[in-house]
C-alpha positions, 0 to 999 in steps of 0.5 A: 499499500505504501509503495502504491501511494508513494507512486501517486504522491512522491515524485521520483519515489525510487530515489531514496537517497534524495532528502526530499524523497526521504522527507516525503516517505517519512510523512507518508508513512506517518500519516498511514501509521496514524490511520492504521493505529486509530483503526486498531485502537477502536477495534481492540477497545471494543474487544476489550470491553466485550471480553473484560480482558485487561491485556486486550484493553492495554493492547488497545491503548498501546495502539493509541500511543502508537498513533501518537508515535506516528504523529511524532514521526511525521512531525519529525520528518517535516521538521528535519527537512526545514532549510538551515537558518541563523540559529541552526546553520547546519540544518534540522536533519537531527530532528529525525533522530530526536523523533526516533528518540521520542518513539523509543521513550514512548515504547518504554513508558507503554511497556512499564505501564503494561507490566504494572497493569498486569501485576494488578491483574494477578492480584485480582484475576477475572475470567475473560469472556471471548467471542468470535468477534474478539478472535477476529479483531485480535487476528486482524490486528496481528496481520495489520501490525505485521504489515506495518512492521514490514513496510517500516523495516523495509523503508528504514533500510532503503532510507537509512532512517532511525525513526522508521527503524524504531517504528518497525520495532514498535510494530513487531513488539505489538504483533508479539503482544497481541499474539500473546493476548490471543493465546491467553484468550484461547487458553482461558476459553478452552481450559479456564486458566486465567493467564491474562496477567502473566502474559501481560507481564511477558508482553510488557517485558518484551516491549521494554526490551525493544524500547531499550534497544531502539533507544540506545541505537537512536542515542548513539546516532545523536552522540555520533557514530562512525560512518558505515565502511561502504560510505568510506569506500565510496568516498575514497573510490570517487576521490582516487578516481581522479588522476592527480590524487595519489592518496586519501587520509584524515577523513572526517564525516560530520553527520548533522542528520540524513541529507546533512552530511559533511565530509573533510579530507586530505588529498595527496597530490604531487608537489610539483604539480600545476597548482591551477590544474590541481585546484580545478580538479579538487573543486570537481571532486567536491562537486562529484561527492555532492552529486553522488553522495549528497554530502558537502565536501571540504578537501585539503591538498597535501603535496608529496614527493612523487619522482625522487627515488631516494625519498620513495625508497625510504618511504617504502622501508618505513611502511614495511616497518609500520605494517610489521607493527600492525597491518592496519596502520598506514602513514602519510605526509612522508618527508625527508629533511637532511642535515649535516649529521643526521636525516629526519624522516617526518611522517603521520601514522594513521591508527584505527580506534581499536588498537591494543597499542598506546600512542607512546608504544607506537612512537617508541617502537617505530623510532627505535626501528627507524633509528637502526636503519643505515647506521643510526643516521635516521631519526623519526618525527612521528604524529599519531592520527586516529581514524574517525571511522 
């Protein structure tokens, strides 16, 4: 249904990377979620009144809160699409993360309330009245929530949306909750056992777990996560696809929300190259990154020696020493500065965030091994850089 509606209301609906298309899908998904959850609320509320089941009634109000969550998601997508202003120069993209955070909190609150209500039901159990109407409503609710889980999960992957991922998790928890409620109703009908309260507690615990998981993921996004490796690879492929660029380092991705990604990096270029030609190509790379990856790029040119055999040979030796220490390490900005009594080898070592070595251990080990080259004439001047991905 979502794709059918999208084909009518969203222009270029398959272009999931476009900020405008993302926003339109968020609004459409939120509107559909509001309608379906209100429909489910009234259906389950009627079933709860007919059966006298606290679990069914609580599940009904859970759907009502889901309608509120859909409103939050819709508003979040609308606000995230606003243009930058003087107070928010990087735009409002993180409003989508905040809406996901609010949805996660709503899931947690509903889970705790259901647990409390179910404990009260254990203290004062009452028989559940069941009928064909009640069973039909519960089964229909399960099917609707499964559909909502499917389309929200599918869109969250296509759009890489934290808010939709939280909504899909909520729909899944609702599916499990209603399934357990249906099981309790069937058991009560055919055995006389009143499991309404116990299953209500199980449902509440599952909802709390789901809410906690989505809350953690959304908080991670707000605090700042490393970009996906696929995104890093795409950036490097584009930059290194230009003949005047020999290497890329010091890459940083600044995430201000979907469609508001900014990157900065250092591009290695020949020290004796034509500065105007290099500058023109760097500008072209920045525009290409914007067009293909929808991110703003700032590129710093790093001049390197490309035709001095002595420098290149020494760089190879240093790279082998660095890789022997750890294959994940790399070097850049390599220079040789010759003096009367010694030669300084100046370079940066790029180190992953996850490493067993301290900065001092890395520098001391490399300095010691480099100092042994060619009769102790070489001294290393090292800067440690930590990757941001």
